[in-house]
C-alpha positions as CSV (number, residue, x, y, z in Angstrom):
1,X,-53.5,236.6,13.1
2,X,-49.8,237.3,12.6
3,X,-49.4,234.4,10.2
4,X,-52.4,235.5,8.1
5,X,-51.0,239.1,8.0
6,X,-47.5,238.0,7.2
7,X,-48.7,235.9,4.3
8,X,-50.9,238.6,2.8
9,X,-48.3,241.3,3.4
10,X,-45.5,239.4,1.7
11,X,-47.8,238.6,-1.2
12,X,-48.6,242.3,-1.7
13,X,-45.2,243.7,-1.0
14,X,-43.7,243.2,-4.5
15,X,-46.5,245.3,-5.9
16,X,-45.3,248.1,-3.6
17,X,-41.6,247.8,-4.1
18,X,-41.0,250.0,-7.1
19,X,-39.7,253.4,-7.9
20,X,-37.6,255.8,-9.9
21,X,-36.8,255.5,-13.5
22,X,-36.8,257.3,-16.9
23,X,-39.7,259.1,-18.4
24,X,-41.2,256.9,-21.2
25,X,-39.1,253.9,-20.2
26,X,-39.8,251.0,-17.9
27,X,-37.8,248.5,-16.0
28,X,-37.7,245.4,-13.9
29,X,-36.7,244.8,-10.3
30,X,-36.1,242.1,-7.7
31,X,-37.0,242.7,-4.1
32,X,-36.0,240.7,-1.0
33,X,-37.5,241.4,2.4
34,X,-34.8,242.3,4.9
35,X,-37.0,243.5,7.8
36,X,-40.6,243.2,9.0
37,X,-42.3,244.9,11.9
38,X,-45.9,244.5,13.1
39,X,-47.7,246.9,15.4
40,X,-51.1,245.6,16.7
41,X,-53.8,248.1,17.8
42,X,-57.4,247.6,19.0
43,X,-59.1,247.9,15.6
44,X,-56.2,247.5,13.2
45,X,-52.7,246.4,12.5
46,X,-49.8,248.4,11.0
47,X,-47.0,246.6,9.1
48,X,-43.7,248.0,8.1
49,X,-41.6,246.0,5.5
50,X,-38.1,246.9,4.3
51,X,-36.7,245.4,1.1
52,X,-33.3,245.4,-0.6
53,X,-33.8,245.7,-4.3
54,X,-32.0,245.7,-7.6
55,X,-33.5,247.7,-10.5
56,X,-32.7,247.1,-14.1
57,X,-33.7,249.8,-16.6
58,X,-35.0,249.1,-20.1
59,X,-32.9,251.1,-22.6
60,X,-31.5,253.7,-20.2
61,X,-30.5,257.1,-21.7
62,X,-26.8,257.8,-22.3
63,X,-25.0,258.5,-19.0
64,X,-27.4,256.3,-16.9
65,X,-26.4,252.9,-15.5
66,X,-28.3,249.8,-16.7
67,X,-28.8,248.8,-13.0
68,X,-28.8,250.2,-9.5
69,X,-29.5,249.1,-6.0
70,X,-32.4,250.5,-3.8
71,X,-34.0,250.3,-0.4
72,X,-37.8,250.4,-0.1
73,X,-40.0,250.6,2.9
74,X,-43.7,249.8,2.8
75,X,-46.3,250.8,5.4
76,X,-49.6,248.8,5.2
77,X,-52.8,249.2,7.3
78,X,-55.1,246.3,8.0
79,X,-58.4,246.2,9.9
80,X,-58.4,243.5,12.6
81,X,-59.4,240.2,11.1
82,X,-58.9,241.3,7.4
83,X,-56.3,239.7,5.1
84,X,-56.3,242.6,2.5
85,X,-54.9,246.0,3.5
86,X,-57.2,249.0,3.7
87,X,-54.3,251.1,2.5
88,X,-50.6,251.5,2.0
89,X,-47.8,253.9,1.2
90,X,-44.2,253.2,0.3
91,X,-40.9,255.0,-0.3
92,X,-37.9,253.9,-2.3
93,X,-34.4,255.4,-2.1
94,X,-31.5,254.8,-4.4
95,X,-27.9,256.1,-4.8
96,X,-26.7,255.2,-8.2
97,X,-23.0,254.2,-9.0
98,X,-22.2,257.9,-9.8
99,X,-23.5,259.1,-6.4
100,X,-26.8,260.6,-7.8
101,X,-29.8,260.0,-5.5
102,X,-33.5,259.5,-6.0
103,X,-36.5,259.1,-3.7
104,X,-39.9,257.9,-4.9
105,X,-43.3,257.6,-3.3
106,X,-45.7,254.7,-4.1
107,X,-49.5,254.9,-3.5
108,X,-52.4,252.6,-4.4
109,X,-53.5,252.4,-8.1
110,X,-56.0,250.1,-9.7
111,X,-53.2,248.5,-11.7
112,X,-50.8,248.1,-8.7
113,X,-48.9,251.1,-7.5
114,X,-48.5,254.7,-8.7
115,X,-44.9,255.6,-8.4
116,X,-43.8,259.2,-8.3
117,X,-40.2,260.4,-8.1
118,X,-40.5,263.1,-5.4
119,X,-36.8,264.2,-5.4
120,X,-33.6,263.5,-7.1
121,X,-30.1,265.0,-7.6
122,X,-27.7,265.0,-10.5
123,X,-29.1,263.2,-13.6
124,X,-32.2,262.2,-11.5
125,X,-33.2,265.8,-10.9
126,X,-34.8,266.0,-14.3
127,X,-37.2,263.2,-13.4
128,X,-38.7,264.8,-10.3
129,X,-42.5,264.5,-10.7
130,X,-42.4,261.8,-13.3
131,X,-44.9,258.9,-12.7
132,X,-44.9,255.2,-13.4
133,X,-47.3,252.3,-12.8
134,X,-45.8,249.1,-11.3
135,X,-46.8,245.6,-10.3
136,X,-45.6,242.2,-9.4
137,X,-44.6,239.8,-12.1
138,X,-43.4,236.7,-10.1
139,X,-43.9,235.9,-6.4
140,X,-40.9,233.6,-5.9
141,X,-41.5,233.0,-2.2
142,X,-42.9,234.9,0.8
143,X,-39.9,237.2,0.9
144,X,-38.7,237.5,-2.8
145,X,-40.4,238.8,-5.9
146,X,-39.8,240.2,-9.3
147,X,-41.7,243.2,-10.6
148,X,-41.8,245.7,-13.4
149,X,-42.9,249.3,-14.1
150,X,-43.8,251.5,-17.1
151,X,-44.3,255.2,-17.6
152,X,-47.8,256.5,-17.3
153,X,-47.4,258.8,-20.3
């Protein structure tokens, strides 16, 4: 059961590892799994994955960096015996090179993940509430993927 879960979780994880950004602009990222925890219950399994990510923005506005690092944590719920999750939520946090911070929440969407910046400071404050859609582009291996996102507007 653990091997089945690990494989399906790692395949889904890149879809979940996305956040932040600029309204109207998209970007790309690379996520590498740095921690994985599994909690088994009677009727379900909870999985927590943490990734170390690098985000590269398409055409960032003046004053924004072209790239930044982030940490994302995904929480997935599986019914016992199922390979596909019944649900997920994820958070991504970033401190850019200027010291401005952002936090985003990811939830299920038919096209991958709906990404909402929930809080930010400095230049990121103006993007609170902005939404993007993200998804996996390349699954390199079980722990590494590339992904992209675009504005919903």
